[in-house]
C-alpha beads as a LAMMPS data file, in Angstrom:
LAMMPS data file: protein, C-alpha beads

196 atoms
195 bonds

1 atom types
1 bond types

-500.0 500.0 xlo xhi
-500.0 500.0 ylo yhi
-500.0 500.0 zlo zhi

Masses

1 110.0

Atoms # bond

1 1 1 151.543 118.353 -272.564
2 1 1 153.876 115.685 -273.848
3 1 1 152.943 112.023 -272.738
4 1 1 155.210 109.128 -272.289
5 1 1 154.625 105.635 -271.926
6 1 1 157.231 104.380 -269.494
7 1 1 158.103 102.086 -266.438
8 1 1 157.508 103.205 -262.839
9 1 1 159.548 101.275 -260.334
10 1 1 157.752 99.526 -257.329
11 1 1 158.884 96.522 -255.205
12 1 1 161.748 96.183 -252.766
13 1 1 165.335 96.436 -253.047
14 1 1 166.915 93.848 -255.314
15 1 1 163.507 92.750 -256.411
16 1 1 162.174 95.323 -258.845
17 1 1 158.542 95.410 -260.052
18 1 1 157.367 97.842 -262.492
19 1 1 154.090 99.488 -263.538
20 1 1 153.612 100.502 -267.211
21 1 1 152.248 103.940 -267.130
22 1 1 151.246 106.832 -269.437
23 1 1 152.441 109.954 -267.665
24 1 1 153.469 113.438 -268.298
25 1 1 157.038 113.539 -269.392
26 1 1 157.961 116.167 -267.007
27 1 1 156.565 114.148 -264.078
28 1 1 159.115 112.207 -261.655
29 1 1 159.863 108.753 -262.569
30 1 1 157.738 107.479 -259.771
31 1 1 155.423 110.303 -259.368
32 1 1 151.915 111.175 -260.826
33 1 1 150.570 109.268 -263.905
34 1 1 147.754 109.511 -266.241
35 1 1 146.977 105.764 -266.704
36 1 1 148.266 102.662 -265.580
37 1 1 148.441 100.323 -268.703
38 1 1 149.924 97.215 -267.104
39 1 1 152.688 95.524 -265.015
40 1 1 156.245 94.165 -265.780
41 1 1 157.935 91.554 -263.245
42 1 1 161.268 90.685 -264.375
43 1 1 162.155 88.493 -261.488
44 1 1 160.205 85.457 -262.905
45 1 1 161.584 83.486 -266.075
46 1 1 160.156 84.246 -268.571
47 1 1 159.508 87.643 -267.176
48 1 1 155.679 88.509 -266.367
49 1 1 154.217 91.166 -268.389
50 1 1 150.552 92.046 -268.050
51 1 1 149.480 94.752 -270.579
52 1 1 146.116 96.277 -271.454
53 1 1 146.814 96.283 -275.340
54 1 1 143.746 98.214 -276.133
55 1 1 144.675 100.847 -273.716
56 1 1 148.225 100.928 -274.964
57 1 1 147.165 101.333 -278.509
58 1 1 144.774 104.224 -277.689
59 1 1 147.603 106.240 -275.832
60 1 1 149.965 105.454 -278.928
61 1 1 147.204 106.729 -281.325
62 1 1 146.850 109.770 -279.076
63 1 1 150.504 110.646 -279.557
64 1 1 152.164 109.091 -276.475
65 1 1 155.901 108.174 -277.064
66 1 1 157.203 105.223 -275.298
67 1 1 160.588 104.900 -273.632
68 1 1 162.914 102.491 -275.104
69 1 1 162.262 99.758 -272.436
70 1 1 158.415 100.442 -272.727
71 1 1 158.764 100.020 -276.617
72 1 1 160.352 96.671 -276.194
73 1 1 157.602 95.520 -273.784
74 1 1 154.840 96.938 -276.060
75 1 1 156.416 95.083 -278.928
76 1 1 156.524 91.802 -277.017
77 1 1 153.014 91.925 -276.203
78 1 1 151.912 93.054 -279.579
79 1 1 150.629 96.677 -278.930
80 1 1 152.929 98.061 -281.574
81 1 1 151.838 95.770 -284.131
82 1 1 148.194 96.346 -283.253
83 1 1 148.818 100.198 -283.664
84 1 1 150.356 99.407 -286.790
85 1 1 147.621 97.404 -288.230
86 1 1 145.068 100.245 -286.956
87 1 1 147.151 102.579 -288.820
88 1 1 146.585 100.210 -292.108
89 1 1 142.884 100.211 -291.178
90 1 1 142.656 104.037 -290.973
91 1 1 144.288 104.438 -294.409
92 1 1 141.968 101.673 -295.987
93 1 1 144.691 99.134 -296.796
94 1 1 142.975 96.539 -294.914
95 1 1 139.565 95.927 -293.318
96 1 1 138.994 95.822 -289.351
97 1 1 138.463 91.916 -289.817
98 1 1 141.692 91.360 -291.475
99 1 1 143.659 93.334 -288.909
100 1 1 142.087 91.367 -286.111
101 1 1 142.738 88.321 -287.920
102 1 1 146.517 89.138 -288.271
103 1 1 146.893 90.172 -284.593
104 1 1 145.012 87.061 -283.470
105 1 1 147.373 84.921 -285.426
106 1 1 150.347 86.854 -284.143
107 1 1 149.012 86.442 -280.647
108 1 1 148.785 82.522 -280.990
109 1 1 152.203 82.179 -282.440
110 1 1 153.544 84.287 -279.765
111 1 1 151.879 82.517 -276.873
112 1 1 153.203 78.945 -278.511
113 1 1 156.658 80.391 -278.498
114 1 1 156.423 81.392 -274.935
115 1 1 154.932 77.892 -273.997
116 1 1 157.679 76.318 -275.689
117 1 1 160.406 78.304 -273.741
118 1 1 158.756 77.494 -270.506
119 1 1 158.668 73.884 -271.437
120 1 1 162.341 74.229 -272.254
121 1 1 163.054 75.779 -269.003
122 1 1 161.107 73.050 -266.930
123 1 1 162.760 70.214 -268.900
124 1 1 166.135 71.973 -268.212
125 1 1 165.442 72.337 -264.510
126 1 1 164.375 68.581 -264.171
127 1 1 167.553 67.728 -265.856
128 1 1 169.664 69.733 -263.667
129 1 1 167.939 68.272 -260.595
130 1 1 168.475 64.702 -261.742
131 1 1 172.059 65.422 -262.479
132 1 1 172.512 67.139 -259.004
133 1 1 170.851 63.970 -257.362
134 1 1 173.370 61.698 -259.182
135 1 1 176.186 63.812 -258.072
136 1 1 174.826 63.715 -254.451
137 1 1 174.326 59.737 -254.655
138 1 1 178.206 59.343 -256.025
139 1 1 179.331 61.599 -253.184
140 1 1 177.422 59.463 -250.537
141 1 1 178.781 56.366 -252.067
142 1 1 182.132 57.624 -251.739
143 1 1 181.720 58.690 -248.227
144 1 1 180.327 55.299 -247.493
145 1 1 183.268 53.337 -248.986
146 1 1 185.773 55.532 -247.135
147 1 1 183.934 54.930 -243.837
148 1 1 183.991 51.107 -244.569
149 1 1 187.604 51.252 -245.416
150 1 1 188.123 53.026 -242.390
151 1 1 186.412 50.686 -240.342
152 1 1 188.289 47.724 -241.988
153 1 1 191.574 49.374 -241.408
154 1 1 190.759 49.895 -237.683
155 1 1 189.596 46.213 -237.305
156 1 1 192.961 44.827 -238.925
157 1 1 195.186 46.285 -236.464
158 1 1 192.771 45.362 -233.634
159 1 1 193.148 41.827 -234.844
160 1 1 196.958 41.944 -234.980
161 1 1 197.245 43.463 -231.600
162 1 1 194.843 40.768 -230.481
163 1 1 197.153 38.232 -231.974
164 1 1 200.109 39.753 -230.614
165 1 1 198.616 39.690 -227.041
166 1 1 197.786 36.275 -227.418
167 1 1 201.357 35.457 -228.282
168 1 1 202.515 37.362 -225.441
169 1 1 200.281 35.590 -223.141
170 1 1 201.533 32.222 -224.604
171 1 1 205.142 33.433 -224.045
172 1 1 204.382 34.526 -220.267
173 1 1 202.978 31.290 -219.617
174 1 1 205.780 29.333 -221.140
175 1 1 208.363 31.538 -219.198
176 1 1 206.144 31.060 -216.078
177 1 1 206.252 27.224 -216.477
178 1 1 210.141 27.319 -217.140
179 1 1 210.921 29.524 -214.326
180 1 1 209.607 27.014 -211.510
181 1 1 211.697 24.124 -212.998
182 1 1 214.853 26.642 -213.090
183 1 1 214.066 27.427 -209.350
184 1 1 213.884 23.667 -208.572
185 1 1 217.151 23.049 -210.158
186 1 1 219.071 25.303 -207.964
187 1 1 217.283 24.192 -204.952
188 1 1 218.370 20.683 -205.613
189 1 1 222.076 22.007 -206.110
190 1 1 221.796 23.704 -202.646
191 1 1 220.813 20.530 -201.094
192 1 1 223.448 18.623 -202.537
193 1 1 226.150 20.875 -201.330
194 1 1 224.718 21.055 -197.869
195 1 1 224.902 17.318 -197.837
196 1 1 228.606 17.362 -198.751

Bonds

1 1 1 2
2 1 2 3
3 1 3 4
4 1 4 5
5 1 5 6
6 1 6 7
7 1 7 8
8 1 8 9
9 1 9 10
10 1 10 11
11 1 11 12
12 1 12 13
13 1 13 14
14 1 14 15
15 1 15 16
16 1 16 17
17 1 17 18
18 1 18 19
19 1 19 20
20 1 20 21
21 1 21 22
22 1 22 23
23 1 23 24
24 1 24 25
25 1 25 26
26 1 26 27
27 1 27 28
28 1 28 29
29 1 29 30
30 1 30 31
31 1 31 32
32 1 32 33
33 1 33 34
34 1 34 35
35 1 35 36
36 1 36 37
37 1 37 38
38 1 38 39
39 1 39 40
40 1 40 41
41 1 41 42
42 1 42 43
43 1 43 44
44 1 44 45
45 1 45 46
46 1 46 47
47 1 47 48
48 1 48 49
49 1 49 50
50 1 50 51
51 1 51 52
52 1 52 53
53 1 53 54
54 1 54 55
55 1 55 56
56 1 56 57
57 1 57 58
58 1 58 59
59 1 59 60
60 1 60 61
61 1 61 62
62 1 62 63
63 1 63 64
64 1 64 65
65 1 65 66
66 1 66 67
67 1 67 68
68 1 68 69
69 1 69 70
70 1 70 71
71 1 71 72
72 1 72 73
73 1 73 74
74 1 74 75
75 1 75 76
76 1 76 77
77 1 77 78
78 1 78 79
79 1 79 80
80 1 80 81
81 1 81 82
82 1 82 83
83 1 83 84
84 1 84 85
85 1 85 86
86 1 86 87
87 1 87 88
88 1 88 89
89 1 89 90
90 1 90 91
91 1 91 92
92 1 92 93
93 1 93 94
94 1 94 95
95 1 95 96
96 1 96 97
97 1 97 98
98 1 98 99
99 1 99 100
100 1 100 101
101 1 101 102
102 1 102 103
103 1 103 104
104 1 104 105
105 1 105 106
106 1 106 107
107 1 107 108
108 1 108 109
109 1 109 110
110 1 110 111
111 1 111 112
112 1 112 113
113 1 113 114
114 1 114 115
115 1 115 116
116 1 116 117
117 1 117 118
118 1 118 119
119 1 119 120
120 1 120 121
121 1 121 122
122 1 122 123
123 1 123 124
124 1 124 125
125 1 125 126
126 1 126 127
127 1 127 128
128 1 128 129
129 1 129 130
130 1 130 131
131 1 131 132
132 1 132 133
133 1 133 134
134 1 134 135
135 1 135 136
136 1 136 137
137 1 137 138
138 1 138 139
139 1 139 140
140 1 140 141
141 1 141 142
142 1 142 143
143 1 143 144
144 1 144 145
145 1 145 146
146 1 146 147
147 1 147 148
148 1 148 149
149 1 149 150
150 1 150 151
151 1 151 152
152 1 152 153
153 1 153 154
154 1 154 155
155 1 155 156
156 1 156 157
157 1 157 158
158 1 158 159
159 1 159 160
160 1 160 161
161 1 161 162
162 1 162 163
163 1 163 164
164 1 164 165
165 1 165 166
166 1 166 167
167 1 167 168
168 1 168 169
169 1 169 170
170 1 170 171
171 1 171 172
172 1 172 173
173 1 173 174
174 1 174 175
175 1 175 176
176 1 176 177
177 1 177 178
178 1 178 179
179 1 179 180
180 1 180 181
181 1 181 182
182 1 182 183
183 1 183 184
184 1 184 185
185 1 185 186
186 1 186 187
187 1 187 188
188 1 188 189
189 1 189 190
190 1 190 191
191 1 191 192
192 1 192 193
193 1 193 194
194 1 194 195
195 1 195 196
């Protein structure tokens, strides 16, 4: 029975979540499997991979062949390196302690690289948030300036209208004062014509 280490899809549409399993090569993708080795969540940044390295190495030692994607995941978590080091121990090229020390050093280096990436992502995210906040402040300030200009423009015509109204009122009052004087003059002329 040929055994494959491959991914089994779970999760909902658009949000995949995978199990890393050892399964019969003839079984369906999401069908029966022999052993669940770990999980893989590509929805996070960086992707979350939980892998039982010892179980993966045991399956690799028993002849299981990983799929291309599973091979990348096993390599990322160090299962292929550990399998390679176990082969060196079996051949007598190095001792178990040396192999464990090399694997531990590799794991430490990998964890530091991942922590650096996470720190870089959080730094980039904070910078993007600050930049967005500055852009939003600039837009709000532009809106405030435009509103103040509109208010000032509305007040200026109102003042001009008030001045024009005041001028019209003064002109009407002046006309009203002149009109009675003009009415008195013809009345005086009529009186003189009646006397004559």
